[in-house]
Structures are given as structure tokens and as C-alpha cells.
N, C-alpha and C positions, 0 to 999 in steps of 0.2 A: 566789597570784594567782588571781583569779576571772575568768571569761570569760562575757560576756553578749552578746546580739545586739540591735542597734538598726537599725531600718529607717526611713529617711526618704526623702521624695520631693523631688526638685529639678526644677523646670521651667525650661527655658531655650530661647530661640529663636536659631537660627543656621542658618536654612534647614532645620533639623531641628525637629520639633515635639515638645514635652513630653519632653525627655530625662530619664531616670530615673536617680537615683543611689541605690544601696543601700549602707548602711554597717554594718559590724560592728565592735565595739570592746570593749576590756577596761576595767574600772574602773581608775582611776588609783591607782597605788601611789606611795610616796615616790620621788622622782627617783633613778634609778640613774646611776652614773658611766659605765656602758656605754651608748652611744646606739644600739647595733646591735640591730635587731629581726630575728629569724629567722622568716621567713614561708614557709609551704608552700602551694603551689598544686597541687591534685590534678586531673588532667584525663583525660577520655576523649573518644571520638568514634565516630561511625558505629555506635551501638548497634543501630539498625534493629530495635528492639523484641524483641531476642533475650532474652527473660526467662528461659528455661530454658537450661542449658548447651548450647551449639550443637554439641557433639561435634566440636570442633576441637582439634588439638594445636598447641602452640607449642614450638619447639626452644630449649633452653638448655644452656649448658655446666655440667655437674655433675661436679666433680672432674676437669676437663679432658676430659670425655666429652660429646659432643652427645647430649642426651636429649630425647625428646618427652614432654610432660606435657599432661594435659587442662586446658582453660582456658575460662573464661566462665561466665555465669549471674549474673543480677543480685543474687540473694541472697548469693552469694559476693563479688561486687564491693562490695555494701553493707557487708559485714563488713570487707573490707579498708579501705574508706574510714573506717569507724568506728574501726578500730585506729589508723590514721594520724592521725586527728583527735585521739584521746586522747594520742598521742605528740607531737603538734605543735599546741599550743593556738591558735597564730596561723595560721589556714588559710582557704583559699577552695577551692571545688570548682566546676569548669566543664566544660561539654560543647561540643565544636566541631562541632555539627550532625548531621543525619541521626539524631537520637534516635528519631524516628518515621518512618514511610513505608517501603515495601518490607519489611514485617515478616512474621514467621511467623504461622501461623494463630491461635495463642493470643492475639496482640495484634490482628491485622488484622480478625478476626471482630467485634471490639468497638471498631473505629475508633480503635485505639491508646490508648484510655482506660486499659487495664492498664499500659501503659508509663509513662504520666504518673503514675499512682498509685504505681508501684514507685519511680520516681525521686524522687517527693515524699518517700517514706519514707527514701531515702538521705540526704537533706538536702544538696542542691546549691544553688549561688547563681545561676549563669547558664547559659543554653544559647544559643549563637550559631546562629541558624537555618541549616539547610542546604538544598540543593535539594529533598530528599525531604519536608521539612516542608510543601512547597507542592503535594504530589501531589493532595490533595483540595480545593485551593482556599484562598483567603485567609480566607473566612468560617469554614471548618472549622478552620483553623489558629488563628484568634482564639478559637474555642471551646476549643481545647486549652489555651490560656493562661488564658482567663477562666472556663471551666467552663460548666455548663448542659447542657440536653438538646435544644436547637433543632436540627432536622434540616436538614443541607445536602448530604447524600449519599444514594446509593441504600440504604445500610444504615441501620437505625434506631439511634440512639444510646441510651446509658444502659440497655442490656439487663440488665446485672448491678447496677451501682451507679446507683440511681435518682436520686441527687443528685451526679452527677459534679462534683468541685470545681474541676477545672482545675489548672494548675501552681501550686505554692507557691514556685517559683523564677521568675526573670525571663527572658523571651526577649529577645535582643538582635538588632538588624538595622540597623546603621548605614547601610548602602548600599542599603536597600530603601525606596523612596519611594512614597508614595501620590500621587494626582493633585493634591492641594493642596500638595505639597512637603514634607509632614511624613513622619517615618519610621513605618514600619508598627509597629515596636516600638522601645523606647529604643535609642539608639545606644551607650550605654555605662552601666556601673555602677561605683560606687566603694565599696570596703571600707575602713574606718578601723580600724587596729589600735593599741592602746595597751598599753604595758608599761613598768614602772619609771618612770612619769612622762613617757615619750616617746610621741610619736604618729607614725604613718606611714599615709599614704593610698596605696592601690594602685588604679589605674584599669584597667578591663577593657573594651576595645572589641570588639564582636561584630559579625560579618557573614558573608555567604555569597559565593559566587563570582559575579562579574558575568555569567557565561555561563549562569546558572540558566535563563533563558527558552528556551535552546536544548536543554535536557536534561530539561524537564518538559513535561507537557501544557500548551499555551498557555492553555487555560481556567483552569488552576490559578494562573496569575500575572496574570490579568486585573485591571486597575486598579492595578497597581504596576509600578515600573521598578527596574532594578538598575544601580547606578552603579559607577564605578572603585573598586577595592578600596584601592589605595595612596593615591590622592588623598583619598578619604573619610577614611581613617584619619589621614593627615597633617594634615588640617584640624582634627581634634579634639585634636591635641597641645596647642596653645596654650590651648584651652578647659580641658583637664584640668590643665595646669600652673598656670593661674590659680587653680584650686581647691586648689592645694598638693599635688597628686599626686606622689609620689616615685618610684614604679615604675609602668611601663606594660606591659600585657599585651594583645597582639592575639589574639583567639580567632576563627579564620577557617575557614570550610568550603571550603578549597582546600588542595592538598597536592602532594607529590612522591613519588618512589620512590628507593630506594637499593639498592645491591648488598651492603651490609654488614648486620650484625646490628642489633637494635633499640636497642642501647646503645653503638654505636660512634660516638664524637663526630666522627670524621673523615668519616662518611657517604660512603664511596666510591661514585662513580657517581650522586651526587645529581642528579636531573633532575626536570622537571615544571613545571606551570603556576604553582607557587608562586614560582619563582625570579624572574621579572620583577617580581612584586609586591614581593618582598623587596628587590630592587635599587633600587626606587623608594621604599621605605618609610623614614620618618624614623628615624634611628638613636636617637632618644629612646626608642623601644620597646626593652624589655629582653628580652622573650620573645614568640615567636610560637607559639601552640598551633594546630595545623592538623589537617586531616582530609581526607575525600572520596576519597582514593586507597586507603584500607583498608590502608596500609602502616604499619609501626612504625619510628620513628627518634627519636634524641635528638642533634641535630646542633649543633655549634659553628659557626655560620654564618660567623664571621669568617675561618675557614680558607678560605672560598671568596671572600669579599669583605671585606677588612680594614676598610672603611669602614662595615660593617654588622654590629656585634658582637652579633647576636641569638642566643639559644638558639632552635632550631627543633625542635618536638616533634610526635609523633603517636603514638597508642596503638593503632594497627592497626584492629581491628574487633570488633564483637559482644561487647564487654566482656571480651575475653580478656586485655587489658593495662590497667594504670592508670599514667599518667605522674605521678611524684612530682617536682615542680619545687621547688627550695629557693632562696630569695632571702634574702641578707643585706643589709639596708637601713640606711644611716646616717641616723638621724632628724634629726641636726643639719645634715648636708650635703644632705639630701633626695635621695639617690641610692643605687642599688644598687652594693654594693662586691664582691659575690660571688654567683655563681649556678651551679646545676647541675641536671641532669635525669636521671632514671633510669626506665625502663619496667619495672614490676613485673608479673610473670605472676600472673593471678588463677587459681590452681589450683582445680579444682573436682572433678568426679566421674569415675571411671573409665568408659571406654566401649570398645567394639570397633569399629575402623574398617572401611572398605569392603574392605580386604585381609584382614580376619579377625584383625588384630593388636590385642591388648588394650593400651590406653593408660591407665596408672595414675599417680596422684600420687606424688610422691617427698618423703619427709620432709626431704630435703636442701635443699628450697626452701620458702619461706613457704607455709603452709596456712591455710585459713580455714574457720570454721564458718558455715553459712548464717545470715544475719540473720533472726531469727524473724518480724519484722513483714513484711519483703519476701517471705520464703518463703510466708507466709500469703496474700499478695496473688497470688503466682504460682499457688499451689495452687487458690485460688478460681476463677481464670480458666482454669486447665488443666482442672478438672472441668467447667466450662461448655462448653468446646470439645471435650472428649474424644470424645463420641459421634460428632460429625461428622468429626473428624480421623481416627478409626480406621476409618471406612467403607472397606471394601476395594473397589478399582476394577478391578484387573486383576492379571495375573501376567507377569513378564518373566524371560527366561532370563539376562539379564545387565544390569549397570548401563549407563545412557546418560548421557554427560557433556558438559560444556562445553569440553573440550579442543580447541583450535583447530588446524586444518590450515593449511598455508601459504596456502591461498586465503582463510582467514578463516572458513570454515564450521566448524560443530560439529555433531556427531551430534544433540545435544539441540535445538539451534536449528532444524535442518532438520526434526526430528520435530514441533516446535511449529508450524512453517510448514505442514507436511503436514496437521496436525490442523485448522488454521485454514482451509485450502483445503477440506478435506472438509466442514467445517461450513457452508460458503458455496457449495458447488458446485451445489446444486440450484437450479432456476430461481426458486423462491419464496424462496430464501435469498440470491440475489444473482447466480447464474450465473457464479461466479468462474472465471477462466482460470488464475490462480496466486495465490500468497500470498507476502508478504514479512514477516519478523519482525526487530525490532531486538534486537541482542545484549544491550543493557543491561536489557531486560525479562526476561531469563532469569536468575533470581536464585539458583538452587541446582542441584546435580546430581541426577539421578534414580538413587538408589543402592538396589540390592537385594543380599542376601547372595551370596557366591560360590556359583555353581551355580544361582542364580535364586531368586526369591521374590515375595511379594505386594507390590502397590503400593497405598497408601492415599491418601485425599483429602488428608490433612495434608501428605504429601510434595508433591503436585501444587500445593497452595496455596503452599507455600514456594517453588516454582519460579516461579509466576506470581501474586504477591500484590497486584498493583496494582488489580485490579477493572476492568481495561479491557474494553470491548466491541469486538466485531469490526465492521469497516466495509468495505463494498465500494463502489468508485468506478470510473467509466469513464475510461480514459486512452487517448490516441492512442499509436501505436507510436513516434512522435517523442518524446513526453513520457516513455515508458518508457526509451527510449535516453538521454535527458538525465538521468533519475533514476539509472540504473545508472552512467553516467559520473561523476555527482556524488559517488559513493562514493570515487573515486580522485583527488580534487582536492587532498587534504591529504598532508602528509608521512607521516602515519599514517592509512591508509585506514579508513573507517568502512563496514564491509561488512555488508549486510543478509542474513539467512538466507533462501534461496529455497525454496519448496516444489518437489517433484519435477517439476512442470510447466514450470519455467523453467530453462534452462541457457544459459550463455554463456562466452565466452573473454576473458581479460584479458592485455594486454601492457603492462606499466608503462614499457617503453622508448619507447613511442609518446607523441605530444604530448597534452596535456590535451584532453579532448573526443574523442579518437580511440583510447582505450585498450580499449574494449569492442567486441567483434565476435562474429559468429556467434550472435546472440541467437535462441534458439528457444523457442517456447511450444507445449507439447504436441507437440513434435517438428517443428513447422513454423516456418520462418524468419519473424522479425518483419517485418511490413509497416509502414513508417513512417506511412502514411496509414490504417492499420487502427485499429480500436477494440477495446479489451480491457477486461475487468472484473478488477480487482485487489483482493485482500483485504489488509487491514492491521488493526492494532489502533487504537483511538480516540486513543492517544497519537500514533502516526505520522500518523493521518488529519488532525490539526490542526497538522502541521508539527513534531512533536517530534523531538529529536536534530538540529535544524537542517535537516531534510529538508523545506524549505518547498515543494518541488515537489509533495508530496502534497496541498497545498491546492488545486492546480490541477485535480484530478480532478473529475468531474461525476457527476450521477445517483447521489447517495449513498443507500445503504441500510444501516441499522443492523442489528446482529446480536446473537448470544449473548455471554455473558461469555467471555473468553479461557480462563479456567480450566475452564469448563464444556465448551468445545470440546475441550480436551486430555483431560478426564475421559471424555467420550463416545468419543473416538477410541481411547483405550487400552482402554476397556471392550469395544469392538467388535473389537479386535485383540489378544486375549490371546496371549502368546508372541511378540510383536513383537521383532525384532532391531533394533539401532541402524541407522538409515538411512545410506546411503552419503554421503560428503562429496566427491562428484565433480561437483557441479552447476556449479561455477565452475572452469574450467580455466585454469591459469596458464601463460603462456609462459615 
């Protein structure tokens, strides 16, 4: 049996514009008496441009012993994909979003062109856009897909590859609509498989979470709207069925969390924003490939809802795992008769963790040799970024992490807030009274060896990779009170990290709007009719993370890049110890 690839374009109007169908097929052989086609779907999510091994360990049972193994790195993942493709000729490869955005220096310095090039070399079919694909705006995202060197951001494109080609795979965005009602990218793709004279079509619907505008910079989603996930997917079922699709896969950048391991089909403690979507989803879908939460699972969802017999999968984060989904599809009955999913660890290179423990691969689990083509891409961009990444900034006596206290504060979040206040405290920089930092903007821990060590720019960029600028606005005391209260209106509070100049007390037993008290700025009680200068990043300044109150500030003054503020602060404070996490006092 030979296997070849055919790409064709199908355009259709259904309130969506120009839906694209991509098809792969095998040449027909004499008809087999067995109508079952065994199709593999390989899936990953939340790669976030981690081209190099991210120095993360994944735990696995080896001979009934829980063992930590090093995982991740796109050259290793490409090798795993290549091996599985060879073993399973009928295959598709998909990503469930956040392939780019919030990326390490090696990719972010070059506007994530390196990640697109590396994934191109892997040979995947579809990427359902995630929220972070919108970090730099719609025009730049379209450049990622189409290629070219037109500049839409502060950074200059095509610094290494002067003819950046864009993605050779399709972006999917069923629920992302432009102002004219068309989808930003195709809503779905179709792959056609043929074997033994039988044919099976598999449909892949791709989308991101409806709440994307609340968690990205509003300017990044200007001109597009995000619609309901379940209703959008359900509306596509009859369209896909009319085209003869026998199996349906939803690839969605939304997810959940579990208390069990990555391959426990019972998924104990499954929770998260994906559940209401699943419970509204048409049971015609066979598999839901999810992401966003950076958790790994392979759930039999009918154990939770018998009316919804989906497989629900997620491959964690940063290319540390690859989900291998296997479908048996009856070509005569046009339906899936059997399905399973397994998360495979992408073992990579040994490393020493922050505790000084060496984490090494084990021959008892699958091992992979780096894919030469992908490894060369990584090497090229690593060399291009090495000089800037290695630039020493400061020296710390100990690591500073994102471990949260009961108040929601973290030492690293408070440090960043302190750095942002320091960068805007001078009169000509904004005369800031205090700073607030969103936790989602702190993307990595600040790790030094036990006993202390040097901090380089590459580490700081990994912590703050978004390229946000600092902004100072004037707020009344009443508005500050409303802002702080708004953190505690949800079941799960969204707590901003305060700089040292702001302290307050919280009592969650009190009524909404009355939970925050004893607000002090530079030691003085907040005056509701007073006026204060507040520092935030440009993400928060335009209402990011659903903090729309930030839009109500006045007398706006722009400032330095957030990572430059952190760099300058640490350079001026060598030997800095982790700041205290006592700025928010909980009753």
C-alpha cells in the first residue's frame, strides 16, 4: 500500500466564509473484505515556542516505581511524530492552540518565526488557534499563516530567514469571526483516507475559547469576535456529515484539570471550563482534543456523562507529551467503532533541576533521536539569540518563584510589581504611587543554583516574554477601591500582585463589594476622593484579564518595556532576596 497526500480547497458559505477542506488519501487497492480503517491522530497543545528542551520532568510509572524523566524539545517531538507516522500510515497531526505566543527568547526575539518553521518541518495538518496566537494582533497572526516580512510589531520580522514562508499547515478558527461575518481562518478541515478500496473521511473542527478577549490585550483582537464554542461546533455537524465525514474531532483551545495521571481514563476530579462545552456538544463528535490549562489527560468522558461518549485529551505543555489517538472506523457504516488515547512522554535530554537533582532519560520508556532537520532550525535560531540571552544581568542568593501564598501573592509577582513601580516612580516617568501586575504575565520562575548564582537576560525574557510596555494612569481612590474589590467577585479570585507601596486587608466572609478594607498607599490610608498614579503593563491598561476598570484611568503616560524594567531593577539590586508576600492580609 502506498500513501500520498492530496490537498484540495472547498469553499462554502454558512455564515462562515471560505471554509477550507484539506484531504489526504491513499491510492486505491483492490477492495478488502475488511471495511475497518485504523486511523491515528497525533495531538499536542500549548507548545508556546519551546523549541529547546524546557528542563521539565514528567513522572511515569516504570516497573511500578514513579520515575521522573526529562521531556520536551521540538526535535525530539518531531522524531516521535515521524516514528508514529511510519508505524501508522493513516494519520493526522493536530495542535490545540498556543503554539506561538508567550514564548522563550529563542522564538520570541524573532516574532515566533522559528516555531512556525520548526513545526513546518514536523509535518502537521492543523492548528486550532489559541488565545496566545492573538498576542501580537490579527495582522501579525495572519502573517504567521501566510508568510512574508511586513512589519506589524515593534520588532522587525525576518531577521534570520529573509523569506519567511509562513505555515505549511492550516490554522482553524471556527468561532473567530471578522466584522463581515466570515471566519478569520477556516472553520474545519477534512482528511480523506483510503485503504483496501475503502474510503473514510475525518473532519477536524478547530476553535479557541470564547473568553479570549478577556485574557489577551484588547488591541490584539480588534476587528474580530469570539462566539460560543459548543453552538459553533454543533452547527458544523450537518455540514460535515453532508460531505460524508465518518469521524469528527473537535480541536479546541480550552481545557480542564484532573487529579489523576495523564493516562487515567477515569480522570478523577475532572473540572474546568471545558465541561459545560462538552455537556452542550453534539455527541456526533468522537474526540475532543483540548488545551489551555497545560494539564495532561486522556479521559473517557462518558463516565461523567453517558450521553456524551467523547474521548477528551490534552498533552500538557511545551511538547513534553504527545497524545496518540487511535480510531477504528467502519467505512461501510461510516462510524467509529473503537477509540483510545494514550499520552506518550517525549523523552529528551538529561538536566539538573533547581534542587540540584540530575534528571536523566530511562531506556525503559521510548527514547527518540533528535530530528535532524528540526534540530538544525533550532540550532540556527539558538546561535542567533545566544549572545543576548547570555548577557549577565545580576546575581541572586536564591531562586524567586511563582509559588502562591493563601493571599494569592507570589514572591516573583511582587518582585515584578516592585520593578515596574521603580521604573515609573520618577516624575518624568509617571510619578507612580504603586504598581499592579497580572499573574498570567509571569511565565516562568527565576531559578538560580542552590547557594546562589548569576541571572541572565534569557531567564528574564522567559519570565516576561510578551513585550508589554509600562503604562501609568491616574485613578481616584474610589476607582482603586472598586478595582481591588473586583478581584474577589468570582468563586476563584483573580488577584493582582501589588508593589510594596500598596497594602490592604481582605475578608471573604463579607458581602461582595465590601471585602477589601484598610487600603494603604505608601503607608497612608486611601482617600476615596484622592487621585493616585498607578502603574500597570499595556495588557492591563487596555482591560486585559477582564479588568475593564483599568480603562477608566486618565492622564495616560507610556513607559519602558516590562522586561527592561525588570532587567534594570535586578541590575541595580544585586543580592536581592525574595520580597515578602504580606502585602495582602487575609482574615
